[in-house]
C-alpha positions in Angstrom: 109.2 47.5 -75.1 106.3 49.5 -75.5 103.8 46.8 -76.7 105.3 44.2 -74.1 104.1 47.1 -71.0 100.8 47.5 -73.1 100.0 43.8 -73.2 101.3 43.6 -69.3 98.8 46.1 -67.5 96.3 44.6 -69.1 96.9 41.3 -68.9 96.6 41.3 -72.6 92.9 42.1 -72.8 91.4 44.9 -75.0 91.5 48.3 -73.3 88.3 48.9 -72.5 87.1 52.8 -71.3 84.2 51.4 -69.1 86.0 48.7 -67.4 86.4 50.3 -64.0 89.6 48.1 -63.0 91.3 48.9 -66.9 90.8 52.9 -66.0 92.2 52.3 -62.8 95.5 50.8 -64.1 95.8 53.0 -66.6 95.3 56.2 -64.8 96.8 54.2 -61.8 100.8 54.5 -63.9 100.0 58.1 -64.4 98.0 59.9 -61.9 99.7 58.2 -58.8 96.3 56.8 -57.4 95.7 54.7 -54.6 92.6 53.3 -53.2 90.1 53.9 -50.1 91.2 51.4 -47.6 87.9 52.6 -46.0 86.0 51.1 -48.6 84.9 47.3 -48.3 84.7 46.6 -52.1 89.1 48.0 -52.4 90.1 44.6 -51.5 89.0 42.9 -54.3 90.3 46.2 -56.3 93.2 46.0 -54.8 93.8 41.9 -55.4 93.2 42.5 -59.0 95.7 45.4 -59.4 98.1 42.9 -58.2 97.6 39.8 -60.7 96.5 41.6 -63.2 97.6 44.9 -63.5 101.2 45.3 -62.4 100.7 47.2 -59.2 102.8 45.8 -56.2 101.5 44.4 -53.1 103.8 46.4 -50.4 101.4 45.3 -47.4 98.5 43.3 -45.8 97.1 44.4 -42.4 97.8 42.6 -39.8 93.9 40.9 -39.6 94.2 40.7 -43.1 91.6 43.0 -44.3 93.5 45.1 -45.8 95.8 44.9 -48.9 98.0 48.0 -49.4 99.5 48.2 -53.4 101.9 50.8 -54.6 102.1 51.8 -58.6 105.8 51.7 -59.2 107.4 54.6 -61.5 108.2 53.0 -64.6 108.4 55.0 -67.5 107.9 52.2 -69.9 104.6 51.0 -67.6 103.6 55.0 -68.3 104.3 54.8 -72.3 101.9 51.6 -72.1 99.5 53.8 -70.2 100.0 56.3 -72.9 99.4 53.6 -75.4 96.2 52.4 -73.8 94.8 55.9 -73.3 95.4 57.4 -76.4 95.2 54.6 -79.3 93.1 51.9 -80.2 95.0 49.4 -81.0 99.4 49.4 -81.0 99.5 50.2 -84.9 96.2 53.6 -84.3 96.7 56.8 -84.8 97.0 59.0 -81.8 93.1 60.2 -80.7 92.2 62.1 -77.4 89.0 60.2 -78.6 89.5 57.8 -76.0 89.8 59.9 -73.2 85.8 61.6 -72.1 84.8 57.4 -71.4 87.7 57.5 -69.0 87.4 60.3 -67.4 83.0 59.3 -66.9 84.3 55.6 -66.0 87.0 57.2 -63.7 84.7 59.5 -62.0 81.3 57.5 -61.8 83.0 54.3 -61.2 85.6 54.9 -58.9 85.5 58.1 -57.3 81.9 58.8 -56.6 81.7 55.1 -55.5 84.5 56.0 -52.9 87.2 53.6 -54.3 89.3 56.5 -54.8 90.1 58.7 -51.0 88.1 61.8 -51.2 90.8 63.9 -49.8 93.0 63.4 -52.4 90.3 65.0 -55.6 91.8 68.4 -55.3 95.6 67.0 -56.4 94.1 64.0 -58.6 92.2 67.3 -60.5 95.2 69.1 -61.0 97.0 66.3 -62.0 95.0 65.3 -64.3 94.6 68.8 -65.8 98.4 69.3 -66.0 99.2 65.9 -67.5 95.9 66.2 -70.0 97.7 69.6 -71.2 100.8 68.1 -71.2 99.4 65.2 -73.3 97.8 67.4 -76.4 100.6 68.9 -76.9 102.5 65.5 -77.1 100.3 64.6 -80.0 99.8 67.9 -82.0 103.2 69.4 -81.4 105.8 65.9 -81.1 103.5 63.9 -83.2 102.6 62.2 -80.1 106.5 61.3 -78.7 105.9 61.2 -75.1 109.7 61.3 -74.6 110.1 64.6 -76.6 110.0 67.9 -74.1 107.5 70.4 -76.0 107.6 74.1 -75.2 106.2 75.3 -72.3 103.7 77.6 -74.2 102.3 75.1 -76.4 101.6 73.1 -72.8 99.9 76.6 -71.8 98.1 77.8 -74.1 96.3 73.6 -74.3 95.7 74.2 -70.6 94.1 77.7 -70.9 93.4 78.1 -74.4 95.4 80.3 -76.7 93.4 83.4 -77.1 92.2 83.8 -73.4 95.3 83.6 -70.8 98.1 85.6 -72.2 95.4 88.6 -73.6 98.1 91.6 -74.4 101.3 90.1 -72.3 101.4 87.4 -75.3 104.4 89.0 -76.8 106.2 89.2 -73.1 105.3 85.3 -72.4 107.2 84.7 -75.7 109.8 86.7 -75.2 110.2 85.1 -71.8 109.4 81.7 -72.5 110.4 80.9 -76.0 113.0 78.5 -74.9 111.9 76.9 -72.1 110.4 73.1 -72.5 108.9 70.7 -69.9 108.8 67.1 -70.0 106.7 64.9 -67.4 104.7 61.9 -68.4 103.9 60.6 -64.8 103.9 61.6 -61.0 105.3 59.8 -58.1 104.6 60.2 -54.4 108.1 60.6 -52.9 109.1 60.9 -49.0 112.0 63.2 -49.6 111.7 66.8 -49.5 112.7 69.0 -52.0 115.1 71.0 -52.0 114.9 74.4 -50.0 116.7 76.3 -52.8 116.5 74.6 -56.5 119.7 74.1 -58.3 119.5 75.5 -61.9 
């Protein structure tokens, strides 16, 4: 199934980290990216995203000048995106080497030219940092099983650098969080409010 999702995300093409359509398709599945509708180039990006990269067309403006698209929250598509992001080919071992060129294309080819709403960049950066720390933890500790929960402290170590963030309090953190695990692979937008008091 992941192999099929991987193929569907890029219309059976090889992933190119320098291709902004490919990067937008892969990161949209994980970071909940939406294009900046005020940018004139966005319609062609949106059109290609729907035709070739599994985005959903949700609305067309009355003047037919704007396409509104949405990335479905489909775990199998997310696993396909992860596979493209950390493997050159389906049988290759997981490696974070592709992430640098992907982020260069994302920042220079999509964000800096206004294809992604600038008001969202702080949120996008936070989502990217958390996902990257979780991904690297899964690659290192869970042998690339992105469905398996990973230890919260391992994610914090990846995010904040093991020898720097906890200082003399490591034992206290280990005692408090040694059995705490997290599991997330992507972000979604929801119109539902979070409960005031979370359940257990």
